[in-house]
C-alpha positions as CSV (number, residue, x, y, z in Angstrom):
1,X,121.7,117.4,145.4
2,X,120.7,115.2,147.7
3,X,117.4,116.6,148.2
4,X,117.1,116.2,144.3
5,X,118.0,112.5,144.4
6,X,115.3,112.1,147.2
7,X,112.9,113.7,145.2
8,X,113.4,111.7,142.5
9,X,113.5,108.5,144.3
10,X,110.0,109.3,145.3
11,X,108.9,109.9,142.2
12,X,110.4,107.1,140.7
13,X,108.6,104.8,143.8
14,X,105.2,106.8,143.0
15,X,105.6,106.2,139.4
16,X,106.2,102.6,139.3
17,X,103.1,102.1,142.1
18,X,101.0,104.0,139.4
19,X,102.2,101.9,136.5
20,X,101.3,98.7,138.7
21,X,98.4,99.9,139.5
22,X,97.2,100.6,135.9
23,X,98.6,97.2,134.8
24,X,96.6,95.6,137.6
25,X,93.2,96.9,136.5
26,X,93.7,96.8,132.8
27,X,94.2,92.8,133.5
28,X,90.1,92.4,133.9
29,X,89.2,89.2,135.7
30,X,87.5,86.6,133.6
31,X,84.7,85.4,135.4
32,X,82.2,83.7,133.1
33,X,82.7,81.8,129.4
34,X,79.6,82.2,127.2
35,X,79.2,81.5,123.7
36,X,77.5,82.5,120.4
37,X,76.3,79.9,117.9
38,X,76.4,81.6,114.1
39,X,74.4,80.1,110.9
40,X,74.9,81.5,107.6
41,X,74.7,79.9,104.3
42,X,74.3,76.3,105.4
43,X,77.4,76.6,107.9
44,X,77.8,77.0,111.6
45,X,80.7,78.1,114.1
46,X,80.8,79.2,117.6
47,X,82.5,82.4,119.0
48,X,83.5,81.7,122.7
49,X,84.1,84.6,125.0
50,X,86.1,85.2,128.4
51,X,84.0,87.7,130.2
52,X,84.1,90.0,133.5
53,X,81.6,89.9,136.1
54,X,80.1,93.3,134.5
55,X,79.8,91.5,131.1
56,X,82.9,93.1,129.1
57,X,84.6,90.7,126.8
58,X,88.2,90.2,127.9
59,X,88.6,87.7,125.2
60,X,87.3,85.7,122.6
61,X,87.7,82.7,120.3
62,X,86.1,82.0,116.8
63,X,85.8,78.0,115.6
64,X,86.1,77.1,112.1
65,X,82.8,77.3,109.9
66,X,81.3,73.8,109.9
67,X,78.3,72.4,107.6
68,X,75.4,72.9,109.8
69,X,73.9,69.8,111.1
70,X,71.6,68.9,114.2
71,X,74.2,68.8,116.7
72,X,77.2,71.9,117.4
73,X,80.5,70.9,115.9
74,X,82.0,72.7,118.6
75,X,81.7,71.9,122.8
76,X,83.7,73.6,125.3
77,X,84.0,73.1,129.1
78,X,85.5,75.4,131.9
79,X,87.5,74.0,134.4
80,X,89.7,76.0,136.8
81,X,91.9,78.6,135.0
82,X,91.2,76.5,131.5
83,X,88.5,76.6,128.8
84,X,88.8,72.7,127.0
85,X,87.4,72.9,123.3
86,X,86.5,70.2,121.5
87,X,86.1,71.4,117.8
88,X,85.7,68.5,115.0
89,X,88.5,66.0,115.6
90,X,91.0,69.0,117.4
91,X,91.4,69.8,121.4
92,X,92.3,72.8,121.8
93,X,93.0,74.4,125.7
94,X,92.7,78.2,126.7
95,X,94.1,80.2,129.3
96,X,90.7,81.4,130.8
97,X,92.0,84.4,132.1
98,X,93.7,85.8,129.0
99,X,92.3,83.3,126.1
100,X,95.7,82.3,124.6
101,X,96.2,78.9,123.8
102,X,97.8,76.9,126.2
103,X,97.6,73.8,124.0
104,X,96.0,73.3,120.3
105,X,96.0,69.5,118.9
106,X,94.6,68.4,115.5
107,X,93.4,65.0,114.7
108,X,93.3,63.9,118.7
109,X,89.6,62.3,118.0
110,X,89.0,59.6,115.2
111,X,85.8,60.9,114.1
112,X,83.8,64.3,114.5
113,X,82.7,64.7,118.0
114,X,79.5,66.8,117.4
115,X,78.2,68.0,121.0
116,X,80.8,66.6,122.7
117,X,80.1,65.8,126.8
118,X,83.1,66.0,128.5
119,X,84.1,65.5,132.3
120,X,87.7,66.9,133.9
121,X,89.0,65.0,137.0
122,X,91.4,67.0,139.5
123,X,94.6,66.1,137.2
124,X,93.2,68.2,134.5
125,X,92.5,64.8,132.3
126,X,89.6,64.9,130.0
127,X,87.3,62.2,129.5
128,X,84.9,62.5,126.3
129,X,82.6,61.3,123.9
130,X,80.4,62.9,121.0
131,X,76.8,62.5,119.7
132,X,78.4,61.2,116.2
133,X,80.3,58.2,117.6
134,X,80.7,55.4,120.2
135,X,84.2,56.1,121.3
136,X,85.2,57.1,124.7
137,X,88.7,59.2,125.5
138,X,91.1,59.8,128.1
139,X,93.3,63.0,127.2
140,X,96.1,64.1,129.4
141,X,96.4,68.0,130.3
142,X,99.3,67.9,127.5
143,X,97.0,66.3,124.9
144,X,98.2,63.1,124.8
145,X,95.3,59.9,124.0
146,X,95.9,57.8,126.9
147,X,92.9,55.5,125.8
148,X,90.0,55.3,124.1
149,X,87.4,52.5,123.9
150,X,84.7,52.0,121.6
151,X,81.6,51.1,123.5
152,X,78.6,49.6,122.1
153,X,76.9,51.3,119.3
154,X,73.5,51.2,120.7
155,X,75.3,53.4,123.2
156,X,74.1,57.1,121.6
157,X,72.9,60.5,122.5
158,X,75.6,60.6,125.7
159,X,74.2,63.3,128.3
160,X,76.7,63.6,130.8
161,X,79.8,61.5,132.1
162,X,80.7,60.8,136.0
163,X,83.3,59.4,138.0
164,X,83.2,57.4,141.0
165,X,85.8,56.0,142.7
166,X,87.6,54.1,139.9
167,X,84.9,53.6,137.7
168,X,83.7,56.4,134.6
169,X,80.1,56.4,134.0
170,X,78.8,57.4,130.6
171,X,75.1,58.2,130.8
172,X,73.2,57.7,127.3
173,X,69.6,59.0,126.8
174,X,69.2,57.4,123.2
175,X,66.3,54.7,122.8
176,X,67.1,51.7,125.1
177,X,70.6,53.2,125.1
178,X,72.3,51.6,128.5
179,X,74.9,53.5,130.4
180,X,78.8,52.1,129.7
181,X,80.8,51.7,133.0
182,X,84.9,51.7,132.2
183,X,87.6,51.8,134.5
184,X,88.7,55.6,134.8
185,X,92.1,54.5,134.3
186,X,92.7,51.4,131.9
187,X,89.5,52.4,129.7
188,X,88.4,48.5,130.3
189,X,84.8,48.2,129.8
190,X,83.4,46.7,132.9
191,X,79.8,46.6,132.0
192,X,76.5,48.1,130.5
193,X,73.5,49.0,132.9
194,X,70.2,49.8,131.8
């Protein structure tokens, strides 16, 4: 009887190790996030994929369909183990490894963002603006708008956002568009620079 118990204990331990090995190998590690834009009948949508190093799809996120314009209605940025997606007026944050939604907030933005430019600070706060408006946002990792600031209407075609110390700079590429310099904590406009 004792010998049977030992054999059963060993078999149980081996089967647990096999199950854990299968579980670990089944959870493929996402090393990159890619996208495909689809256009059909005047509509545009985007599919975002989490992929392994070898290019195998682990998960996918499909956006809604939007009227096709010169700009994509969907933008995303990967930060650590999160994927921030700005889609129209909605903010979605996905787990990079599983593709599961950590957050989905509708009507975060006052206008459709259109090719949003994004920056994420080390606390996970999102700073963003889009081509269709002159509003810059700071949004917490929980989707709360911490501040929004309207900048000059001559600021258009944002290309990037950078932070240096307590200053947030939004770079614009529109004809004669100045860059906007804001206080990153309060959103207060500091100045415009050419």
